Structure formats: C-alpha cells, structure tokens
One Martini backbone bead per residue (centre of mass of N, CA, C, O) as a GRO file, in nm:
protein
  392
    1UNK     BB    1   3.313  20.283   3.459
    2UNK     BB    2   3.410  19.964   3.467
    3UNK     BB    3   3.585  19.743   3.658
    4UNK     BB    4   3.800  19.503   3.653
    5UNK     BB    5   3.777  19.151   3.729
    6UNK     BB    6   3.854  18.866   3.884
    7UNK     BB    7   3.768  18.551   3.956
    8UNK     BB    8   3.858  18.549   4.265
    9UNK     BB    9   3.657  18.787   4.346
   10UNK     BB   10   3.391  18.590   4.342
   11UNK     BB   11   3.493  18.456   4.596
   12UNK     BB   12   3.493  18.393   4.928
   13UNK     BB   13   3.758  18.237   4.858
   14UNK     BB   14   4.079  18.224   4.765
   15UNK     BB   15   4.192  17.974   4.552
   16UNK     BB   16   4.511  18.050   4.551
   17UNK     BB   17   4.521  18.013   4.895
   18UNK     BB   18   4.380  17.729   4.893
   19UNK     BB   19   4.419  17.434   5.066
   20UNK     BB   20   4.371  17.092   4.976
   21UNK     BB   21   4.379  16.864   5.224
   22UNK     BB   22   4.191  16.616   5.081
   23UNK     BB   23   4.211  16.611   4.762
   24UNK     BB   24   3.883  16.581   4.722
   25UNK     BB   25   3.875  16.345   4.958
   26UNK     BB   26   3.645  16.204   5.168
   27UNK     BB   27   3.702  16.038   5.482
   28UNK     BB   28   3.554  15.774   5.664
   29UNK     BB   29   3.701  15.827   5.985
   30UNK     BB   30   3.887  15.811   6.248
   31UNK     BB   31   4.080  16.071   6.403
   32UNK     BB   32   4.143  16.108   6.687
   33UNK     BB   33   4.482  16.250   6.755
   34UNK     BB   34   4.534  16.340   6.471
   35UNK     BB   35   4.639  16.633   6.348
   36UNK     BB   36   4.581  16.609   6.039
   37UNK     BB   37   4.285  16.511   6.068
   38UNK     BB   38   4.182  16.752   6.226
   39UNK     BB   39   4.252  16.965   6.014
   40UNK     BB   40   4.079  16.840   5.788
   41UNK     BB   41   3.808  16.857   5.932
   42UNK     BB   42   3.801  17.163   5.959
   43UNK     BB   43   3.812  17.220   5.660
   44UNK     BB   44   3.547  17.067   5.585
   45UNK     BB   45   3.362  17.236   5.765
   46UNK     BB   46   3.436  17.529   5.662
   47UNK     BB   47   3.368  17.420   5.339
   48UNK     BB   48   3.075  17.359   5.386
   49UNK     BB   49   2.789  17.338   5.165
   50UNK     BB   50   2.456  17.389   5.274
   51UNK     BB   51   2.297  17.281   4.988
   52UNK     BB   52   2.052  17.151   4.841
   53UNK     BB   53   2.096  16.819   4.872
   54UNK     BB   54   2.232  16.847   5.139
   55UNK     BB   55   2.005  16.987   5.294
   56UNK     BB   56   1.780  16.781   5.227
   57UNK     BB   57   1.924  16.535   5.345
   58UNK     BB   58   1.959  16.632   5.635
   59UNK     BB   59   1.661  16.685   5.695
   60UNK     BB   60   1.561  16.393   5.651
   61UNK     BB   61   1.737  16.253   5.862
   62UNK     BB   62   1.664  16.421   6.114
   63UNK     BB   63   1.357  16.388   6.103
   64UNK     BB   64   1.352  16.078   6.115
   65UNK     BB   65   1.495  16.054   6.389
   66UNK     BB   66   1.304  16.229   6.563
   67UNK     BB   67   1.052  16.054   6.517
   68UNK     BB   68   1.210  15.783   6.641
   69UNK     BB   69   1.253  15.892   6.912
   70UNK     BB   70   1.196  15.644   7.162
   71UNK     BB   71   1.172  15.412   6.986
   72UNK     BB   72   1.238  15.084   6.918
   73UNK     BB   73   1.291  15.205   6.624
   74UNK     BB   74   1.502  15.286   6.344
   75UNK     BB   75   1.570  15.430   6.065
   76UNK     BB   76   1.737  15.391   5.785
   77UNK     BB   77   2.018  15.504   5.577
   78UNK     BB   78   2.050  15.596   5.223
   79UNK     BB   79   2.338  15.687   5.034
   80UNK     BB   80   2.322  15.819   4.706
   81UNK     BB   81   2.546  15.822   4.412
   82UNK     BB   82   2.775  15.926   4.228
   83UNK     BB   83   3.084  15.944   4.151
   84UNK     BB   84   3.183  16.228   4.335
   85UNK     BB   85   2.910  16.360   4.476
   86UNK     BB   86   2.944  16.345   4.820
   87UNK     BB   87   2.878  16.117   5.027
   88UNK     BB   88   3.114  16.121   5.234
   89UNK     BB   89   3.092  16.417   5.307
   90UNK     BB   90   2.812  16.410   5.431
   91UNK     BB   91   2.856  16.189   5.646
   92UNK     BB   92   3.092  16.319   5.795
   93UNK     BB   93   2.967  16.592   5.871
   94UNK     BB   94   2.715  16.482   6.015
   95UNK     BB   95   2.858  16.330   6.238
   96UNK     BB   96   2.996  16.593   6.373
   97UNK     BB   97   2.733  16.753   6.404
   98UNK     BB   98   2.585  16.552   6.582
   99UNK     BB   99   2.816  16.569   6.817
  100UNK     BB  100   2.966  16.833   6.835
  101UNK     BB  101   3.263  16.861   6.809
  102UNK     BB  102   3.552  16.920   6.997
  103UNK     BB  103   3.813  17.148   7.021
  104UNK     BB  104   4.098  17.270   7.161
  105UNK     BB  105   3.997  17.589   7.111
  106UNK     BB  106   3.658  17.550   7.154
  107UNK     BB  107   3.553  17.455   6.909
  108UNK     BB  108   3.286  17.352   6.697
  109UNK     BB  109   3.136  17.207   6.445
  110UNK     BB  110   2.888  17.405   6.427
  111UNK     BB  111   3.070  17.674   6.433
  112UNK     BB  112   3.215  17.607   6.136
  113UNK     BB  113   2.924  17.605   6.008
  114UNK     BB  114   2.711  17.707   5.751
  115UNK     BB  115   2.367  17.704   5.826
  116UNK     BB  116   2.063  17.652   5.800
  117UNK     BB  117   1.804  17.707   6.008
  118UNK     BB  118   1.679  17.424   5.993
  119UNK     BB  119   1.934  17.262   6.072
  120UNK     BB  120   1.995  17.402   6.338
  121UNK     BB  121   1.723  17.327   6.475
  122UNK     BB  122   1.757  17.017   6.450
  123UNK     BB  123   2.022  16.994   6.615
  124UNK     BB  124   1.911  17.118   6.874
  125UNK     BB  125   1.686  16.910   6.914
  126UNK     BB  126   1.870  16.668   6.928
  127UNK     BB  127   2.020  16.749   7.186
  128UNK     BB  128   1.773  16.792   7.376
  129UNK     BB  129   1.644  16.495   7.331
  130UNK     BB  130   1.903  16.310   7.384
  131UNK     BB  131   2.011  16.366   7.670
  132UNK     BB  132   1.793  16.201   7.842
  133UNK     BB  133   1.878  15.929   7.655
  134UNK     BB  134   2.193  15.920   7.621
  135UNK     BB  135   2.366  16.119   7.395
  136UNK     BB  136   2.642  16.006   7.480
  137UNK     BB  137   2.954  15.894   7.430
  138UNK     BB  138   3.094  15.593   7.579
  139UNK     BB  139   3.394  15.697   7.608
  140UNK     BB  140   3.686  15.784   7.743
  141UNK     BB  141   3.673  16.090   7.684
  142UNK     BB  142   3.387  16.144   7.797
  143UNK     BB  143   3.437  16.039   8.084
  144UNK     BB  144   3.648  16.248   8.152
  145UNK     BB  145   3.468  16.496   8.114
  146UNK     BB  146   3.263  16.415   8.342
  147UNK     BB  147   3.489  16.405   8.581
  148UNK     BB  148   3.646  16.710   8.495
  149UNK     BB  149   3.470  16.977   8.490
  150UNK     BB  150   3.624  17.090   8.782
  151UNK     BB  151   3.925  16.932   8.715
  152UNK     BB  152   4.172  17.036   8.532
  153UNK     BB  153   4.441  16.933   8.676
  154UNK     BB  154   4.341  16.609   8.665
  155UNK     BB  155   4.317  16.512   8.371
  156UNK     BB  156   4.584  16.363   8.297
  157UNK     BB  157   4.554  16.141   8.512
  158UNK     BB  158   4.278  16.032   8.418
  159UNK     BB  159   4.361  15.963   8.125
  160UNK     BB  160   4.542  15.723   8.227
  161UNK     BB  161   4.323  15.554   8.410
  162UNK     BB  162   4.059  15.501   8.257
  163UNK     BB  163   4.144  15.275   8.052
  164UNK     BB  164   4.222  15.072   8.274
  165UNK     BB  165   3.943  15.055   8.410
  166UNK     BB  166   3.785  14.967   8.163
  167UNK     BB  167   3.940  14.705   8.113
  168UNK     BB  168   3.869  14.578   8.389
  169UNK     BB  169   3.557  14.583   8.348
  170UNK     BB  170   3.561  14.397   8.104
  171UNK     BB  171   3.714  14.151   8.232
  172UNK     BB  172   3.481  14.131   8.473
  173UNK     BB  173   3.186  14.186   8.320
  174UNK     BB  174   3.060  14.496   8.349
  175UNK     BB  175   3.158  14.552   8.061
  176UNK     BB  176   3.116  14.645   7.704
  177UNK     BB  177   3.296  14.641   7.411
  178UNK     BB  178   3.229  14.881   7.131
  179UNK     BB  179   3.485  14.950   7.008
  180UNK     BB  180   3.505  15.276   7.167
  181UNK     BB  181   3.270  15.172   7.342
  182UNK     BB  182   3.051  15.150   7.639
  183UNK     BB  183   2.864  14.891   7.806
  184UNK     BB  184   2.646  14.744   7.989
  185UNK     BB  185   2.641  14.437   8.131
  186UNK     BB  186   2.470  14.162   8.090
  187UNK     BB  187   2.398  13.851   8.176
  188UNK     BB  188   2.391  13.734   7.891
  189UNK     BB  189   2.653  13.871   7.794
  190UNK     BB  190   2.841  13.746   8.008
  191UNK     BB  191   2.798  13.451   7.925
  192UNK     BB  192   2.895  13.481   7.633
  193UNK     BB  193   3.176  13.598   7.693
  194UNK     BB  194   3.277  13.364   7.863
  195UNK     BB  195   3.247  13.146   7.644
  196UNK     BB  196   3.426  13.278   7.434
  197UNK     BB  197   3.689  13.296   7.604
  198UNK     BB  198   3.710  12.994   7.654
  199UNK     BB  199   3.729  12.904   7.359
  200UNK     BB  200   3.967  13.081   7.278
  201UNK     BB  201   4.174  12.969   7.481
  202UNK     BB  202   4.154  12.675   7.391
  203UNK     BB  203   4.247  12.722   7.096
  204UNK     BB  204   4.527  12.863   7.159
  205UNK     BB  205   4.616  12.589   7.344
  206UNK     BB  206   4.582  12.395   7.084
  207UNK     BB  207   4.844  12.258   6.943
  208UNK     BB  208   4.747  12.020   6.766
  209UNK     BB  209   4.543  12.187   6.603
  210UNK     BB  210   4.739  12.399   6.495
  211UNK     BB  211   4.937  12.202   6.357
  212UNK     BB  212   4.730  12.072   6.169
  213UNK     BB  213   4.649  12.334   6.021
  214UNK     BB  214   4.929  12.408   5.923
  215UNK     BB  215   4.976  12.151   5.758
  216UNK     BB  216   4.735  12.187   5.572
  217UNK     BB  217   4.822  12.461   5.450
  218UNK     BB  218   5.098  12.366   5.350
  219UNK     BB  219   5.002  12.145   5.158
  220UNK     BB  220   4.832  12.333   4.981
  221UNK     BB  221   5.061  12.526   4.905
  222UNK     BB  222   5.246  12.309   4.780
  223UNK     BB  223   5.048  12.211   4.567
  224UNK     BB  224   5.031  12.481   4.416
  225UNK     BB  225   5.342  12.519   4.369
  226UNK     BB  226   5.367  12.220   4.211
  227UNK     BB  227   5.191  12.222   3.957
  228UNK     BB  228   5.419  12.325   3.733
  229UNK     BB  229   5.575  12.072   3.825
  230UNK     BB  230   5.804  11.841   3.659
  231UNK     BB  231   5.915  11.502   3.588
  232UNK     BB  232   6.162  11.291   3.451
  233UNK     BB  233   6.107  10.944   3.395
  234UNK     BB  234   6.327  10.762   3.294
  235UNK     BB  235   6.415  10.667   2.971
  236UNK     BB  236   6.133  10.784   2.853
  237UNK     BB  237   6.050  11.060   2.993
  238UNK     BB  238   5.825  11.067   3.191
  239UNK     BB  239   5.578  11.267   3.302
  240UNK     BB  240   5.567  11.399   3.642
  241UNK     BB  241   5.383  11.471   3.909
  242UNK     BB  242   5.372  11.650   4.213
  243UNK     BB  243   5.270  11.490   4.528
  244UNK     BB  244   5.216  11.554   4.846
  245UNK     BB  245   5.272  11.385   5.134
  246UNK     BB  246   5.204  11.385   5.465
  247UNK     BB  247   5.488  11.246   5.556
  248UNK     BB  248   5.647  11.495   5.380
  249UNK     BB  249   5.624  11.776   5.514
  250UNK     BB  250   5.900  11.833   5.641
  251UNK     BB  251   6.085  11.791   5.394
  252UNK     BB  252   5.929  11.994   5.219
  253UNK     BB  253   5.979  12.241   5.390
  254UNK     BB  254   6.285  12.235   5.364
  255UNK     BB  255   6.294  12.253   5.055
  256UNK     BB  256   6.138  12.519   5.025
  257UNK     BB  257   6.325  12.692   5.195
  258UNK     BB  258   6.573  12.649   5.020
  259UNK     BB  259   6.455  12.749   4.750
  260UNK     BB  260   6.378  13.032   4.843
  261UNK     BB  261   6.655  13.122   4.946
  262UNK     BB  262   6.809  13.082   4.680
  263UNK     BB  263   6.636  13.272   4.503
  264UNK     BB  264   6.680  13.526   4.672
  265UNK     BB  265   6.988  13.534   4.641
  266UNK     BB  266   6.990  13.542   4.328
  267UNK     BB  267   6.829  13.804   4.301
  268UNK     BB  268   7.023  13.985   4.453
  269UNK     BB  269   7.267  13.930   4.269
  270UNK     BB  270   7.137  14.025   4.001
  271UNK     BB  271   7.085  14.320   4.089
  272UNK     BB  272   7.378  14.384   4.162
  273UNK     BB  273   7.496  14.332   3.880
  274UNK     BB  274   7.322  14.538   3.731
  275UNK     BB  275   7.415  14.789   3.895
  276UNK     BB  276   7.715  14.759   3.824
  277UNK     BB  277   7.676  14.796   3.521
  278UNK     BB  278   7.562  15.081   3.539
  279UNK     BB  279   7.798  15.215   3.703
  280UNK     BB  280   8.006  15.146   3.448
  281UNK     BB  281   7.832  15.334   3.267
  282UNK     BB  282   7.855  15.621   3.084
  283UNK     BB  283   7.565  15.645   2.987
  284UNK     BB  284   7.431  15.633   3.265
  285UNK     BB  285   7.608  15.862   3.407
  286UNK     BB  286   7.506  16.087   3.188
  287UNK     BB  287   7.257  16.100   3.343
  288UNK     BB  288   7.017  16.209   3.523
  289UNK     BB  289   6.849  16.151   3.806
  290UNK     BB  290   6.568  16.165   3.674
  291UNK     BB  291   6.625  15.969   3.441
  292UNK     BB  292   6.710  15.723   3.607
  293UNK     BB  293   6.449  15.700   3.773
  294UNK     BB  294   6.257  15.657   3.534
  295UNK     BB  295   6.392  15.403   3.421
  296UNK     BB  296   6.377  15.229   3.679
  297UNK     BB  297   6.068  15.227   3.690
  298UNK     BB  298   6.007  15.113   3.405
  299UNK     BB  299   6.219  14.852   3.447
  300UNK     BB  300   6.225  14.737   3.729
  301UNK     BB  301   6.506  14.777   3.943
  302UNK     BB  302   6.365  14.671   4.195
  303UNK     BB  303   6.384  14.462   4.439
  304UNK     BB  304   6.234  14.236   4.604
  305UNK     BB  305   6.138  14.155   4.896
  306UNK     BB  306   6.221  13.962   5.146
  307UNK     BB  307   6.104  13.671   5.261
  308UNK     BB  308   5.986  13.504   5.514
  309UNK     BB  309   6.121  13.149   5.616
  310UNK     BB  310   6.118  13.032   5.910
  311UNK     BB  311   5.827  12.957   5.909
  312UNK     BB  312   5.567  12.784   5.786
  313UNK     BB  313   5.384  13.033   5.743
  314UNK     BB  314   5.590  13.190   5.573
  315UNK     BB  315   5.603  12.998   5.334
  316UNK     BB  316   5.306  13.011   5.260
  317UNK     BB  317   5.301  13.319   5.208
  318UNK     BB  318   5.522  13.325   4.989
  319UNK     BB  319   5.374  13.135   4.784
  320UNK     BB  320   5.122  13.313   4.754
  321UNK     BB  321   5.269  13.560   4.639
  322UNK     BB  322   5.512  13.367   4.506
  323UNK     BB  323   5.612  13.141   4.314
  324UNK     BB  324   5.871  12.958   4.203
  325UNK     BB  325   5.824  13.020   3.905
  326UNK     BB  326   5.805  13.327   3.931
  327UNK     BB  327   6.089  13.363   4.050
  328UNK     BB  328   6.241  13.243   3.810
  329UNK     BB  329   6.134  13.439   3.595
  330UNK     BB  330   6.250  13.691   3.730
  331UNK     BB  331   6.546  13.607   3.718
  332UNK     BB  332   6.554  13.585   3.401
  333UNK     BB  333   6.464  13.904   3.362
  334UNK     BB  334   6.684  14.090   3.481
  335UNK     BB  335   6.889  14.137   3.247
  336UNK     BB  336   6.677  14.266   3.055
  337UNK     BB  337   6.616  14.511   3.227
  338UNK     BB  338   6.907  14.636   3.218
  339UNK     BB  339   6.933  14.644   2.913
  340UNK     BB  340   6.695  14.837   2.872
  341UNK     BB  341   6.809  15.069   3.040
  342UNK     BB  342   7.055  15.120   2.856
  343UNK     BB  343   6.890  15.177   2.606
  344UNK     BB  344   6.736  15.425   2.716
  345UNK     BB  345   6.992  15.587   2.778
  346UNK     BB  346   7.095  15.588   2.482
  347UNK     BB  347   6.858  15.750   2.363
  348UNK     BB  348   6.920  16.008   2.530
  349UNK     BB  349   7.217  16.040   2.411
  350UNK     BB  350   7.060  15.984   2.118
  351UNK     BB  351   6.816  16.157   1.976
  352UNK     BB  352   6.857  16.025   1.736
  353UNK     BB  353   6.808  15.779   1.545
  354UNK     BB  354   6.821  15.431   1.636
  355UNK     BB  355   6.971  15.114   1.567
  356UNK     BB  356   6.905  14.782   1.612
  357UNK     BB  357   7.144  14.517   1.667
  358UNK     BB  358   7.138  14.177   1.620
  359UNK     BB  359   7.307  13.923   1.723
  360UNK     BB  360   7.419  13.644   1.599
  361UNK     BB  361   7.390  13.317   1.610
  362UNK     BB  362   7.631  13.063   1.740
  363UNK     BB  363   7.865  12.790   1.685
  364UNK     BB  364   8.186  12.782   1.839
  365UNK     BB  365   8.506  12.592   1.793
  366UNK     BB  366   8.702  12.803   1.659
  367UNK     BB  367   8.900  13.072   1.596
  368UNK     BB  368   8.806  13.101   1.302
  369UNK     BB  369   8.502  13.119   1.365
  370UNK     BB  370   8.529  13.373   1.537
  371UNK     BB  371   8.646  13.562   1.323
  372UNK     BB  372   8.405  13.538   1.129
  373UNK     BB  373   8.187  13.642   1.323
  374UNK     BB  374   8.316  13.922   1.374
  375UNK     BB  375   8.313  14.009   1.076
  376UNK     BB  376   8.007  13.998   1.036
  377UNK     BB  377   7.933  14.199   1.258
  378UNK     BB  378   8.096  14.439   1.155
  379UNK     BB  379   7.951  14.464   0.883
  380UNK     BB  380   7.666  14.507   0.999
  381UNK     BB  381   7.732  14.766   1.158
  382UNK     BB  382   7.853  14.938   0.926
  383UNK     BB  383   7.596  14.946   0.757
  384UNK     BB  384   7.424  15.099   0.980
  385UNK     BB  385   7.611  15.356   1.025
  386UNK     BB  386   7.522  15.507   0.765
  387UNK     BB  387   7.227  15.584   0.916
  388UNK     BB  388   7.349  15.573   1.217
  389UNK     BB  389   7.303  15.487   1.512
  390UNK     BB  390   7.388  15.205   1.732
  391UNK     BB  391   7.230  14.925   1.890
  392UNK     BB  392   7.332  14.633   2.095
   0.00000   0.00000   0.00000
C-alpha cells in the first residue's frame, strides 16, 4: 500500500517555510554594504536553477567572451525575453558568478549555486585566463584586499585611508574614476579632465550667466502658469491674457511667491477644518480605525506637502508640479472630499440602502421665506424616510 504524500514533499525546499526575499522580482543594482541587499543576493544565488535556457544562455555568453579574450574587441550580449521571463535574474546572477563575489562568512557566489559541469568549467577558465590580463575590479574594496592579504589587523585602518588616497590621486590627475572603479590616467585623459574641470568651475562661478538662466526659466515657468489666467479689461469686459515682460520678472516672482504661499495656507486651513468636522461627527467616530483609514485613502483626505517657495528656483519647481489653477481647483474640492467621507461613513453605519436627498437651492430674503424653505425640505425628507434612511 502506498503512503499519501503532500505537494511540499515533492520540492527540494519546503515552499511553506521559504521566504521570498525579492518578492519574485530580481533587481540589477549595486548591493554595496547594505545588509538586506546582501541577504537577498545570497537568497537569489542559493535558489538559482541553472537549467534549460538559463544554462544555454550562460554557456553562450561565457564561450563568446572567452573566444574574444585578449582580442581588441569583445562581442556585446543582448538578453531578450517576455515580461517576467527572468532576464534580470539571469544577468544579476551571472554578474556575481563572473566576479565570484566573496561574502563575510567566507562563502563565494559560485559556492552558493548548483551549476552544470559545463558552466563551472567555463567560469574556472574565465578566472584562470582573466587573472594575467588584470581580471580584478580596481575599486576601493579590491585594492584594500590586495594590500592587506597578510595584515588582517590593519584592514580597518586601511579601509578608512584608501578612499581618501584614491580621491587625492583622481584630483591630481594620476587616476581616473569610472563609476566605482579606478583606471590609470593617460596624458590625453588628463588634458581632457583638466579642461572639463576648468570649464565646470568657470560655469559654476559665472553668476551673471546663472542668474540669466534662472530668470529665463522663471519667465518660462510663469508664462506656462499664467496661460489659463485672463483679466477683464475696461467697461466692455474685454478678456486679456497675461504675458510677463522681462523687466517685470522680480515683481512677478514676488507676486507668484505670495500667491503660492496664500494658496498653501488656505489648503492647510481647509484640510484642518475638514478634519475638525470629521472629529466632531459621531458617525465618523463610530467607525473602526481600519474603516476610517480606508475612507481617508479613497477620498484623498491627506493634504499635499507644502512646496518650498523661498528661492526663485523653488517657485519654478512648485509651478511645474502644480499650477496656480490646479491648486485653486484642489482648494475648491476639499469640502466635497470631506463631505463624501462622511457620506461613506454613514453608509457603513446604515448597512441598509440609504437615499440621498439634495437640498433645493433658493434665494431667501425674509424670515417667512426661510420658514417656507425649511418646511419644504422637511416634507421632502419625511417623504423619503418612509422608504428608509436618508443621507443629506
């Protein structure tokens, strides 16, 4: 008689106890010294299944590189596939297998992955043939490793000084920094770097040029912000568009700063008033924290962060993010958002169907007209109450 087995007994690792550290998405990025990224990398290496297209792809890439090793040029590699097919996973794992990254506990990338014999042989050949050609990454960490292979106690001190020395060598033109690696600087490269630094310093210290560019960007930003704004001129009410003139840049900047600041203050006050209305509502307070949070998210009850408006560049950035018209529209919409939130809370308080009654509009001039309006509203609500709860 055969014994029954569960699905998890069929797997090499029990899926019910395996935590998916990368949420199923492999990201190709530098891990640095980040503990969580290092842990995720180990997880991806340990769970990498080098089979099928993965194995064939790795073999093609490694073979192509080894054929071109020592030649003037190397072939490029293009990894293609459908969304979610594992392109990033392949590239990331191959990168760390290529370097055979070392971990703090002494493990290496290649020791964590179960690889076919063909791939293992190709990686070994890669290491053996690359080493005489300078196959180590010339970054600060590798240089420390080379200097302290027999001086374990001095490693922390060297780790502190090596980056400073490398920075000094770059500044003096003896080395060239390329991302996180360093290369010997050639004469031509040193001339180019010197010219670039000279031009960069001159541009950063050219205040008139910077101010002119800032004014140009501000004028363009103001022009875009004022596009939807028009003024009624004269007794005829002729509509006029606003076009900022260059000589009005400073007054315009002041006006825009004032308008942005006032709108931001009004937005803050509107959200505070809305929250106060909710806090005073028994219907709102009767809902659970989870219900209130869900309603707040749906109705967008969180105020937008205040934009910095101190400098001219700040004003330009604020207008690009949200124009004055958009900010005014948001201010007008705030009361409706909180009214809707109370309505949603009321629906949760009365699970049975509720009918919304819209109050009629009117122009009231006398107490008698007010009494009549209230009587009409009362009658309208009473008629609807016969069928169930009413939302005003």
